[in-house]
C-alpha positions in Angstrom: 16.5 -23.5 1.2 18.9 -22.4 -1.5 20.4 -18.9 -1.8 17.9 -17.8 -4.5 14.9 -18.8 -2.4 16.4 -17.1 0.7 17.0 -13.9 -1.3 13.4 -13.9 -2.6 12.0 -14.5 0.8 14.0 -11.7 2.3 13.0 -9.3 -0.5 9.3 -10.2 0.0 9.6 -9.6 3.8 11.4 -6.3 3.3 8.8 -5.1 0.7 5.9 -6.2 2.9 7.4 -4.2 5.9 7.8 -1.2 3.6 4.2 -1.4 2.4 3.0 -1.6 6.1 5.1 1.4 6.9 3.8 3.5 4.0 0.2 2.4 4.6 0.5 3.4 8.3 2.0 6.8 7.3 -0.8 7.4 4.8 -3.5 6.4 7.4 -2.0 8.6 10.1 -1.9 11.7 7.8 -5.0 11.2 5.8 -7.7 9.5 7.9 -10.9 11.5 7.7 -9.7 13.4 4.6 -11.5 13.4 1.2 -10.6 10.6 -1.1 -9.5 13.1 -3.8 -6.9 14.5 -1.4 -5.5 11.0 -0.7 -5.4 9.7 -4.3 -2.0 11.2 -5.5 -0.1 10.7 -2.2 -1.3 7.0 -2.1 -0.3 6.5 -5.7 3.1 8.0 -5.1 3.6 5.9 -1.9 2.7 2.7 -3.7 5.0 3.5 -6.6 7.9 3.5 -4.1 7.4 -0.2 -3.7 6.7 -0.8 -7.4 3.0 -1.4 -6.6 0.1 -0.1 -8.8 -3.6 -0.4 -8.3 -6.3 0.1 -10.9 -8.3 3.3 -10.6 -11.1 1.3 -8.9 -8.8 -0.4 -6.4 -7.0 3.0 -5.7 -10.4 4.6 -5.0 -11.3 1.7 -2.6 -8.0 2.0 -0.9 -8.4 5.8 -0.4 -11.8 5.2 1.0 -10.4 2.7 3.4 -7.7 5.2 4.5 -10.2 7.9 5.0 -12.5 5.7 7.0 -9.7 4.0 8.9 -10.8 0.6 7.6 -8.9 -2.4 6.5 -8.0 -2.9 2.8 -6.9 -6.2 1.3 -4.9 -6.3 -1.9 -6.0 -9.2 -4.0 -3.3 -10.8 -6.1 -4.2 -12.3 -9.4 
């Protein structure tokens, strides 16, 4: 593996860990709360890792947080 591939892999792993941390923090604080209360904190947390979701995806993610359910981000 060359230096470029290694750097990309490391960045991916670090970003993935950060997303898991932010997701866990949101779920700890907002499970059981109304979706409208979760929307902005979730949008702000995702922006910290340069991640955006469509309004529909964000709503689904907030529902998953509120209900303590899994949420899968689909890459296109």
